[in-house]
C-alpha positions in Angstrom: -18.8 -107.2 -57.1 -17.0 -105.5 -60.1 -16.5 -101.8 -60.4 -19.1 -101.6 -63.1 -21.7 -103.5 -61.0 -20.9 -101.1 -58.1 -21.5 -98.1 -60.3 -24.8 -99.5 -61.5 -25.9 -100.2 -57.9 -25.0 -96.6 -56.9 -27.0 -95.2 -59.8 -29.9 -97.4 -58.7 -29.7 -96.0 -55.2 -29.8 -92.4 -56.6 -32.6 -93.3 -58.9 -34.6 -94.7 -56.0 -34.3 -91.3 -54.2 -35.4 -89.5 -57.3 -38.4 -91.7 -57.7 -39.4 -91.2 -54.1 -39.2 -87.4 -54.5 -41.3 -87.5 -57.6 -43.8 -89.7 -55.9 -44.0 -87.3 -52.9 -44.7 -84.5 -55.3 -47.5 -86.5 -57.0 -49.1 -87.3 -53.6 -49.0 -83.6 -52.6 -50.8 -82.6 -55.8 -53.4 -85.3 -55.0 -53.9 -84.0 -51.5 -54.2 -80.4 -52.8 -57.0 -81.4 -55.2 -58.7 -83.4 -52.5 -58.7 -80.5 -50.0 -59.9 -78.0 -52.6 -62.7 -80.2 -53.7 -63.7 -80.8 -50.1 -63.8 -77.1 -49.4 -65.8 -76.4 -52.6 -68.3 -79.0 -51.3 -68.5 -77.3 -47.9 -69.0 -73.9 -49.6 -71.8 -75.4 -51.8 -73.8 -76.5 -48.7 -73.1 -73.4 -46.6 -73.0 -70.8 -49.4 -70.1 -69.1 -47.6 -66.9 -68.0 -49.2 -64.8 -68.4 -46.1 -64.2 -72.1 -47.0 -62.8 -71.1 -50.3 -60.6 -68.4 -48.7 -59.3 -71.0 -46.2 -58.4 -73.3 -49.2 -55.6 -70.9 -50.2 -53.6 -71.7 -47.0 -53.1 -75.4 -47.5 -52.5 -74.8 -51.2 -49.7 -72.4 -50.3 -48.2 -74.9 -47.8 -48.4 -77.8 -50.3 -46.8 -75.5 -52.9 -43.8 -74.8 -50.6 -43.5 -78.4 -49.6 -43.7 -79.5 -53.3 -41.0 -77.1 -54.2 -38.8 -78.6 -51.5 -39.2 -82.1 -53.0 -38.6 -80.7 -56.5 -35.4 -79.1 -55.3 -34.2 -82.4 -53.8 -35.2 -84.3 -56.9 -33.3 -81.8 -59.1 -30.2 -82.0 -56.9 -30.2 -85.8 -57.0 -30.6 -85.7 -60.8 -27.5 -83.6 -61.0 -25.7 -86.1 -58.8 -27.0 -88.9 -61.0 -25.6 -87.2 -64.1 -22.2 -86.7 -62.5 -22.0 -90.4 -61.4 -23.2 -91.6 -64.8 -20.3 -89.9 -66.4 -17.6 -91.0 -64.0 -15.4 -94.0 -64.5 -16.2 -96.8 -62.1 -12.9 -96.4 -60.3 -13.6 -92.7 -59.4 -16.9 -93.3 -57.8 -17.0 -92.6 -54.0 -20.6 -93.8 -53.5 -21.6 -90.6 -51.8 -25.3 -89.6 -51.7 -24.4 -86.0 -50.6 -26.0 -83.4 -52.8 -24.8 -80.3 -51.1 -22.6 -79.2 -54.1 -25.5 -79.6 -56.5 -27.9 -77.5 -54.4 -27.6 -74.2 -56.2 -29.4 -72.1 -58.9 -32.6 -73.7 -60.0 -32.0 -76.7 -57.7 -32.6 -74.6 -54.6 -35.9 -74.5 -52.7 -36.4 -70.9 -53.8 -35.5 -71.7 -57.4 -38.0 -74.6 -57.4 -40.9 -72.6 -56.1 -41.0 -70.8 -59.4 -40.8 -73.9 -61.5 -43.2 -73.8 -64.5 -45.1 -77.0 -63.6 -45.6 -75.9 -59.9 -46.7 -72.4 -61.0 -49.2 -73.8 -63.5 -50.7 -76.2 -61.0 -50.8 -74.2 -57.8 -51.5 -70.7 -59.3 -54.1 -72.3 -61.5 -55.9 -73.7 -58.4 -55.6 -70.4 -56.6 -57.0 -68.6 -59.7 -59.9 -71.1 -59.8 -60.7 -70.4 -56.2 -60.6 -66.6 -56.7 -62.9 -67.1 -59.7 -65.3 -69.1 -57.7 -65.3 -66.5 -54.9 -66.2 -63.8 -57.4 -69.0 -65.9 -58.8 -70.5 -66.5 -55.4 -70.4 -62.8 -54.5 
């Protein structure tokens, strides 16, 4: 295998990890919506706000977990960018992202990502709005 083919294979490995992280994030958002809809349905039949209050806990957990996957995805994107710019002879085929895990790529930095904020805070706002309507 030539150096250029090895570089492309390494980039494919990194891209596979990035795709997996993005897919995990997508699945978490789907589970979040499913749980919220299920709790809205329970509330509708029971006319009790406790189900909607309970919905905030899994939303918070999924938000934190989604931020973890986003931080990993961002770090692997940084690794991808570095490998993409290296000459094939300088590539060490490492998948270690420790040196890219800083700033907005950290878990804490990812919690406040615009897309996560819009999705999770939007759902929490919807729940609070529904609670106020019921009371």
